[in-house]
Structure formats: C-alpha cells, structure tokens
C-alpha positions as CSV (number, residue, x, y, z in Angstrom):
1,M,-4.5,-24.8,-18.2
2,S,-1.4,-26.1,-16.3
3,F,0.4,-23.6,-14.1
4,K,2.7,-23.2,-11.2
5,P,0.6,-22.1,-8.2
6,H,1.8,-19.1,-6.1
7,I,-1.2,-19.1,-3.6
8,R,-2.9,-22.3,-2.6
9,V,-6.2,-22.1,-0.7
10,E,-7.4,-25.2,1.1
11,N,-10.9,-25.5,2.7
12,L,-11.0,-21.9,3.6
13,N,-14.0,-20.8,5.7
14,V,-14.6,-17.2,7.0
15,Y,-17.3,-16.2,9.5
16,Y,-18.3,-12.6,10.4
17,G,-20.0,-13.4,13.7
18,K,-22.6,-16.1,12.8
19,E,-22.6,-15.2,9.1
20,Q,-20.5,-17.4,6.9
21,A,-18.8,-15.3,4.3
22,L,-16.6,-17.9,2.6
23,K,-17.6,-21.6,2.4
24,N,-14.9,-24.3,1.9
25,I,-12.9,-22.5,-0.7
26,T,-10.2,-24.6,-2.3
27,V,-8.3,-23.2,-5.3
28,N,-4.8,-22.5,-6.7
29,I,-3.8,-19.0,-7.9
30,P,-1.3,-19.1,-10.7
31,D,2.2,-17.6,-10.5
32,R,2.9,-14.5,-12.7
33,K,-0.6,-14.4,-14.2
34,I,-3.6,-12.1,-13.7
35,T,-6.4,-13.8,-11.8
36,A,-9.8,-12.1,-11.7
37,I,-12.3,-12.8,-9.0
38,I,-15.8,-12.1,-10.3
39,G,-19.4,-12.5,-9.1
40,P,-22.3,-10.3,-7.9
41,S,-22.0,-7.9,-5.0
42,G,-21.8,-9.5,-1.5
43,C,-20.6,-12.9,-2.8
44,G,-17.3,-12.9,-0.9
45,K,-14.8,-11.6,-3.5
46,S,-13.2,-9.0,-1.3
47,T,-13.2,-11.3,1.7
48,L,-11.3,-13.9,-0.3
49,L,-8.8,-11.3,-1.5
50,K,-8.2,-10.0,2.1
51,S,-7.6,-13.5,3.3
52,F,-4.5,-13.7,1.1
53,N,-2.6,-11.2,3.2
54,R,-4.4,-11.5,6.5
55,L,-6.2,-8.2,6.3
56,L,-9.1,-9.9,8.1
57,D,-7.0,-10.3,11.3
58,P,-7.8,-6.9,12.9
59,V,-11.6,-7.2,12.2
60,D,-13.7,-8.0,15.3
61,H,-15.8,-11.2,15.3
62,V,-14.0,-12.8,12.4
63,R,-13.3,-16.5,12.6
64,I,-11.2,-18.3,10.0
65,S,-10.6,-22.0,9.4
66,G,-8.6,-23.7,6.6
67,R,-5.2,-22.9,5.2
68,V,-3.7,-20.4,2.7
69,F,-0.2,-21.2,1.4
70,V,2.0,-18.5,-0.1
71,D,5.3,-19.8,-1.4
72,Q,4.5,-23.2,0.3
73,E,4.1,-21.4,3.7
74,D,0.8,-21.6,5.6
75,I,0.2,-17.9,6.3
76,Y,-2.3,-18.8,9.1
77,D,0.2,-20.8,11.0
78,S,0.5,-19.3,14.5
79,K,4.2,-18.9,14.2
80,V,4.1,-16.8,11.0
81,D,5.4,-13.2,11.0
82,V,2.3,-11.4,9.6
83,T,4.4,-8.3,8.7
84,R,6.7,-10.4,6.6
85,I,3.7,-12.0,4.8
86,R,2.2,-8.6,4.1
87,K,5.5,-7.3,2.7
88,K,5.1,-9.9,-0.1
89,M,1.9,-8.2,-1.2
90,G,1.1,-4.8,-2.6
91,L,-2.6,-3.8,-2.1
92,L,-4.7,-1.4,-4.2
93,S,-8.1,-0.6,-2.8
94,Q,-11.2,0.8,-4.5
95,R,-10.2,4.3,-3.6
96,P,-6.6,5.4,-3.4
97,Y,-5.3,6.2,0.1
98,P,-2.0,8.2,-0.2
99,L,-0.3,8.8,3.0
100,P,-0.5,12.4,4.4
101,M,2.9,13.4,3.2
102,S,4.8,14.3,0.0
103,I,4.7,12.3,-3.3
104,Y,8.4,11.3,-2.6
105,D,7.8,10.3,1.0
106,N,4.8,8.1,0.0
107,V,7.0,5.9,-2.2
108,A,10.0,6.0,0.2
109,Y,7.9,5.2,3.2
110,G,8.0,1.4,2.9
111,P,11.7,1.1,2.1
112,R,12.5,3.4,5.0
113,L,10.4,1.3,7.3
114,H,12.5,-1.7,6.2
115,G,15.7,0.0,7.0
116,I,16.8,1.8,3.8
117,R,18.3,5.2,4.8
118,N,20.8,6.0,1.9
119,K,19.5,9.0,0.1
120,K,20.8,7.9,-3.3
121,T,19.2,4.5,-3.0
122,L,15.9,6.0,-1.9
123,N,16.0,8.4,-4.9
124,E,16.5,5.4,-7.2
125,I,13.7,3.5,-5.6
126,V,11.3,6.4,-5.9
127,E,12.1,7.2,-9.5
128,R,12.1,3.6,-10.6
129,N,8.7,2.8,-9.1
130,L,7.1,6.0,-10.2
131,K,8.2,5.2,-13.8
132,I,6.9,1.6,-13.5
133,S,3.6,3.1,-12.4
134,S,3.5,5.5,-15.3
135,I,3.4,8.7,-13.3
136,W,7.0,9.8,-13.1
137,N,6.7,12.4,-16.0
138,E,3.7,14.0,-14.3
139,V,5.3,14.4,-10.9
140,K,9.1,14.5,-11.3
141,D,9.2,18.3,-10.8
142,R,7.0,18.4,-7.7
143,L,8.0,15.3,-5.7
144,N,8.0,17.4,-2.5
145,T,4.4,18.5,-2.8
146,P,1.6,16.8,-0.9
147,A,0.3,13.6,-2.5
148,S,-3.2,14.8,-1.7
149,R,-3.0,17.4,-4.5
150,L,-2.9,14.7,-7.1
151,S,-6.0,13.7,-9.1
152,I,-7.7,10.4,-8.0
153,G,-6.2,8.6,-11.0
154,Q,-2.7,9.9,-10.2
155,Q,-3.2,9.0,-6.5
156,Q,-4.0,5.4,-7.5
157,R,-0.9,5.1,-9.7
158,L,1.1,6.6,-6.7
159,C,-0.3,4.0,-4.5
160,L,0.8,1.3,-7.0
161,A,4.3,2.8,-6.9
162,R,4.2,2.8,-3.1
163,G,3.2,-0.9,-3.1
164,L,5.9,-1.9,-5.6
165,A,8.6,0.0,-3.7
166,V,8.8,-2.7,-1.0
167,E,9.4,-5.3,-3.7
168,P,6.4,-7.5,-3.2
169,E,5.8,-10.8,-5.1
170,I,2.0,-10.4,-5.4
171,I,-0.2,-7.4,-6.2
172,L,-3.8,-7.5,-4.8
173,G,-6.4,-5.2,-6.3
174,D,-9.8,-4.7,-4.7
175,E,-11.8,-3.1,-7.6
176,P,-8.7,-0.8,-8.1
177,T,-10.2,1.1,-11.0
178,S,-13.8,1.5,-9.8
179,A,-13.3,5.2,-8.7
180,L,-11.3,6.2,-11.8
181,D,-12.2,7.8,-15.1
182,P,-11.8,5.7,-18.2
183,K,-8.4,7.1,-19.1
184,S,-7.0,6.5,-15.7
185,S,-8.5,3.0,-15.6
186,Q,-6.8,2.2,-18.9
187,R,-3.4,3.3,-17.6
188,I,-3.8,1.1,-14.5
189,E,-4.9,-1.9,-16.6
190,Q,-1.9,-1.4,-19.0
191,R,0.4,-1.4,-16.0
192,F,-1.1,-4.7,-14.8
193,I,-0.5,-6.3,-18.2
194,E,3.1,-5.2,-18.2
195,L,3.7,-6.2,-14.5
196,K,2.4,-9.7,-14.7
197,S,5.7,-11.0,-16.1
198,E,7.2,-10.2,-12.7
199,Y,4.3,-10.4,-10.3
200,T,1.3,-12.5,-9.4
201,I,-1.7,-10.3,-9.8
202,V,-5.1,-11.0,-8.2
203,L,-8.0,-8.6,-9.0
204,V,-11.5,-8.3,-7.6
205,T,-13.7,-6.8,-10.3
206,H,-17.4,-6.3,-10.9
207,I,-16.7,-5.3,-14.5
208,L,-16.9,-8.3,-16.8
209,R,-15.3,-6.4,-19.7
210,Q,-12.3,-5.7,-17.5
211,A,-11.9,-9.3,-16.5
212,K,-12.1,-10.4,-20.2
213,R,-9.4,-7.8,-21.1
214,L,-7.0,-8.6,-18.3
215,A,-7.5,-12.1,-16.8
216,D,-5.5,-15.2,-17.5
217,Y,-7.4,-17.1,-14.8
218,V,-10.9,-16.5,-13.4
219,L,-12.7,-17.4,-10.2
220,F,-16.5,-17.0,-10.2
221,M,-18.1,-16.8,-6.8
222,Y,-21.7,-16.7,-5.5
223,L,-22.9,-16.4,-1.9
224,G,-19.5,-17.3,-0.4
225,E,-19.0,-20.3,-2.6
226,L,-16.5,-20.8,-5.5
227,V,-18.9,-21.9,-8.2
228,E,-16.3,-22.4,-11.0
229,H,-12.7,-21.5,-11.8
230,G,-10.4,-22.0,-14.8
231,S,-8.6,-20.2,-17.6
232,A,-10.2,-17.0,-18.8
233,E,-10.8,-18.7,-22.2
234,E,-12.6,-21.6,-20.6
235,I,-14.7,-19.5,-18.2
236,F,-15.8,-16.9,-20.8
237,S,-16.1,-19.2,-23.8
238,N,-17.3,-22.5,-22.4
239,P,-18.3,-22.3,-18.7
240,K,-19.3,-25.7,-17.2
241,Q,-21.8,-24.4,-14.6
242,E,-25.2,-23.0,-15.6
243,M,-24.9,-20.3,-13.0
244,T,-21.6,-19.1,-14.6
245,K,-23.2,-19.1,-18.0
246,E,-26.0,-16.9,-16.8
247,Y,-23.7,-14.5,-15.0
248,I,-21.4,-14.2,-18.1
249,G,-24.3,-13.9,-20.4
250,G,-26.0,-11.2,-18.4
251,T,-29.1,-13.2,-17.6
252,F,-28.2,-13.8,-14.0
253,S,-30.9,-13.1,-11.5
C-alpha cells in the first residue's frame, strides 16, 4: 500500500518514570485515511496516540526520545508552538467531555479562542459543524441549553463538532465509541467514514470488528512495541507475524 504520510514517527520511546511504555516506534501514518491502532490493554496504544499532539507533556515523570513529524515539522522540537500543533488535531476521548456551557458555546469556544468574534460567522461555524457531526437536527431548537443535558451519544457527537470547529487536519480518537450504545457508535463510525476524505483519522480501538469496518491502515502493538503494520487488508487477511495472527484469530494469550 503506497500512500502519502501525514504523521511520521521515528524511533519514538516513551518512559513513565522507569517503565518504558513505547519502544523504538517507527511508522508512517497515511494522509486522509483511517488508521486503527489495535492490541491488548496496556500495550501502549493510547500513549502512542497522545504522543501525536503532545498530550503527554503535562504528565509528571514522562520522558520522551525520538521524533514525530506532522506536515514535515518535528513537533518535539524545542522551538515548536505546542498550541499551534494541537490546533491541527481534534481529539475524541473514551468518554465525552462537553464544556460546562451551552451547546452553542461548546462549538463556538475554539473559534472564539482563535479570535473569531463576528456573530454571523460563529453561527455559520456552529451550524456547519453540528451538521457534519450529525447532531444539528436534534439540537437546533435548544442551542442555548446546557450541553450536559444531552445523552452520552449526543455529547460525543457534540465533542466531534467542537473539535472540527477549529479546522484541524487530523482527528484522533481514543476508543471514542467505547462508552456509547450501538446506535450512537454506528453514527460516529459513519461520520468517520465520511470525514476521511478531508481529514487524517487515527483511532485506538479494542474492538477488532470496528477496526475491520473502518480501517484503511492498521498498527498492531504489544507491550510497547509495534509488532506489525500495513494495510487493513494485509493485516486482517494475511498477517506476517505469528503474534498478529493469534490476536486477529482470537487465540492470543
């Protein structure tokens, strides 16, 4: 599978105190595709995802070596503006965390932070991104009510709209459907499939069926190491490593 890389990882190592969470990770993440990071619990999937937008920075006792390039820029260079890097990425966590404000203000928050004050422009941004996130019809008549009143599934779609409102290039999802009911999960998955024509999407998932449904590219990790990576078709149909075969086949121990 030939592709244009959007994120390039070179010899990435991450330590939490004395424990090494990631071990010499080198991989390219394709542009405008869905990449799934799979593997058993505790294998480093979320740590790798968080390294892409420097969410590990505020964590005490974390030591990082190696390089991560986004748009050819080493985001761990000491001169890099971390806020600008994070603006390139929308993040969906396992559980949605709407801001303690109205539905409207949740989506408008990022654009306002970046200097947009015109009410008409903000209205357009809010409506457009709520529509993209497939929640507009459910909330258009109650935009000024607290976001906390939405269901968990609606909150996750609102968080997707909030992330998209700052016009990122990359969407990162850390098991973004794990707290959702099947219908809400299906809606989020459908949005990802539609959005990949415009965004690079990287998802951590523990659900193999979900990876098979969504992924164009797959990374399989175990104990902090990248065991195998390749197109979804290669990984799921003809994995090269015995460990990958066992994990995909459900005989992994």
